[in-house]
C-alpha positions as MATLAB code, in Angstrom:
seq = 'GIHYRDTVQQQIGQIQNQLVSIRNKKASYAQELDRVKTYKPMYETFEAKGVINQEPRIKWLETIDRFGQELKLPHPVRYKLDVRKPFDAPFTLPRSDFILHASTMTLNISLLHEGDLFDFFTTLEQRAHGLFSLPTCTLRRTETRYNLQGKDEWTTSLEAECVLNWFTLWNKEVKP';
ca = [
     -65.965   74.195  -22.569;
     -66.463   73.879  -18.841;
     -69.644   71.814  -19.100;
     -67.962   69.490  -21.621;
     -64.904   69.097  -19.312;
     -67.128   68.330  -16.294;
     -69.045   65.738  -18.312;
     -65.819   64.097  -19.471;
     -64.432   64.090  -15.908;
     -67.660   62.470  -14.665;
     -67.375   59.816  -17.363;
     -63.710   59.242  -16.490;
     -64.698   58.883  -12.811;
     -67.412   56.376  -13.711;
     -64.999   54.411  -15.894;
     -62.404   54.402  -13.099;
     -65.038   53.123  -10.646;
     -66.018   50.413  -13.135;
     -62.337   49.502  -13.536;
     -61.914   49.203   -9.746;
     -65.061   47.055   -9.608;
     -63.783   44.823  -12.427;
     -60.389   44.444  -10.704;
     -62.109   43.503   -7.446;
     -64.276   40.918   -9.245;
     -61.188   39.550  -10.987;
     -59.390   39.203   -7.639;
     -62.475   37.512   -6.164;
     -62.695   35.097   -9.112;
     -58.962   34.356   -8.803;
     -59.454   33.528   -5.101;
     -62.416   31.316   -5.968;
     -60.373   29.553   -8.650;
     -57.564   28.949   -6.143;
     -60.105   27.561   -3.699;
     -61.497   25.229   -6.359;
     -57.982   24.040   -7.267;
     -57.186   23.477   -3.581;
     -60.344   21.588   -2.639;
     -61.271   19.814   -5.882;
     -59.110   16.702   -5.190;
     -60.637   16.370   -1.707;
     -64.140   16.863   -3.113;
     -63.531   14.194   -5.761;
     -62.229   11.797   -3.087;
     -65.309   12.408   -0.926;
     -67.574   12.002   -3.942;
     -65.903    8.693   -4.894;
     -66.327    7.436   -1.309;
     -70.046    8.233   -1.384;
     -69.846   11.078    1.138;
     -71.286   13.932   -0.974;
     -75.103   14.152   -1.144;
     -75.493   10.388   -0.587;
     -75.829    8.071    2.351;
     -74.760    4.564    1.273;
     -76.273    2.789    4.295;
     -76.734   -0.546    2.492;
     -73.078   -0.508    1.383;
     -71.979    0.161    4.975;
     -73.961   -2.827    6.254;
     -72.844   -5.148    3.439;
     -69.228   -4.127    4.014;
     -69.415   -4.831    7.742;
     -71.014   -8.244    7.118;
     -68.364   -9.103    4.516;
     -65.427   -8.048    6.734;
     -66.781  -10.080    9.647;
     -66.842  -13.156    7.374;
     -63.414  -12.437    5.834;
     -61.836  -12.075    9.283;
     -63.585  -15.302   10.412;
     -65.064  -13.700   13.506;
     -66.837  -16.227   15.762;
     -70.297  -14.680   15.219;
     -71.814  -12.256   12.702;
     -71.356   -8.608   13.610;
     -74.535   -7.123   15.069;
     -75.306   -3.484   14.400;
     -77.835   -0.743   14.950;
     -77.824    2.206   12.561;
     -79.532    5.393   13.736;
     -81.030    8.077   11.514;
     -78.798   10.692    9.960;
     -78.565   13.977   11.892;
     -76.603   17.183   11.461;
     -73.290   16.613   13.246;
     -72.494   18.865   16.183;
     -68.745   19.020   15.634;
     -66.548   19.714   18.682;
     -64.553   22.102   16.485;
     -65.323   24.983   14.168;
     -66.126   23.837   10.662;
     -64.894   25.957    7.755;
     -67.459   28.045    5.905;
     -68.971   25.885    3.216;
     -71.999   25.224    1.042;
     -72.246   21.824    2.767;
     -73.751   20.642    6.039;
     -71.941   17.838    7.862;
     -74.225   14.975    8.943;
     -73.491   11.817   10.906;
     -75.276    8.487   11.119;
     -74.402    6.780   14.385;
     -73.876    3.037   14.226;
     -73.439    0.785   17.258;
     -71.552   -2.443   16.542;
     -71.380   -5.552   18.704;
     -68.455   -7.680   17.599;
     -67.469  -11.116   18.941;
     -63.693  -11.513   18.906;
     -61.297  -14.375   19.434;
     -58.613  -11.890   20.559;
     -57.911   -8.131   20.611;
     -56.126   -8.273   17.257;
     -59.427   -9.081   15.522;
     -60.734   -5.656   16.510;
     -57.706   -3.855   15.074;
     -57.911   -5.950   11.892;
     -61.628   -5.182   11.555;
     -61.243   -1.401   11.822;
     -58.069   -1.291    9.727;
     -59.892   -3.144    6.954;
     -62.967   -0.946    7.361;
     -60.868    2.224    7.137;
     -59.058    1.007    4.014;
     -61.995   -0.406    2.087;
     -65.264    1.058    3.353;
     -67.423    3.229    1.133;
     -67.583    6.287    3.379;
     -65.839    8.199    6.127;
     -66.263    7.405    9.792;
     -64.936    8.175   13.233;
     -64.764    5.799   16.166;
     -65.562    7.841   19.295;
     -65.946    4.872   21.670;
     -65.147    1.203   21.825;
     -65.547   -0.983   24.912;
     -64.071   -4.487   25.288;
     -65.308   -7.070   27.754;
     -64.278  -10.652   28.350;
     -66.957  -13.329   27.995;
     -67.059  -17.016   28.818;
     -69.168  -19.464   26.877;
     -70.016  -23.003   27.907;
     -70.047  -25.728   25.271;
     -70.929  -29.395   25.584;
     -68.469  -31.288   23.392;
     -68.794  -35.069   23.244;
     -70.537  -35.225   26.614;
     -67.967  -32.986   28.285;
     -68.533  -29.432   29.427;
     -66.002  -27.066   27.903;
     -65.547  -23.360   28.535;
     -64.113  -20.908   26.086;
     -63.138  -17.344   26.762;
     -63.527  -14.677   24.142;
     -64.065  -10.958   23.863;
     -67.032   -8.809   22.968;
     -66.579   -5.298   21.646;
     -69.250   -2.631   21.609;
     -68.149    0.207   19.366;
     -69.854    3.385   18.248;
     -69.084    4.780   14.807;
     -70.162    8.030   13.213;
     -70.561    7.682    9.451;
     -70.155   11.146    7.919;
     -71.911   12.614    4.912;
     -71.810   16.096    3.429;
     -75.035   17.547    2.052;
     -75.112   20.594   -0.161;
     -77.369   23.200    1.409;
     -79.307   23.375   -1.858;
     -79.939   19.587   -1.964;
     -82.610   18.074    0.262;
     -81.149   15.117    2.169;
];
């Protein structure tokens, strides 16, 4: 009797502990599923834009060249693209399996007027393959001397020097 009852009570206690453990796992899986449902559309958007585990540097450069031509800027856009580095965000990033990287690009853009700069970055934001921020942009007025039909002519234009950060997300398990 008593030994059998103690054995059964021990088994019931073990089963109850297993049940609690299973319920906790179920709650954890439900939270994970909610997280997947919440972030999956954003992940798919980032993946489609080439932000996840890729760095489409050639596409960035081709896009900038193409937009400069489409907008009929006076001169080709000049650029310098630095190496990718982990991004030191000025804010706390959410816990993730990804590391945020940035590739800094300096652009020198010749403009006929200020509106060209807005058109350039609006087009880049809408159609570029990637995500970027624009931490700084400096405008300066320039004068250029031309000799047209034996006559000296001066034209005034603008030069913009802008710094972009192109962002990529790298899974901690994938070597960038």
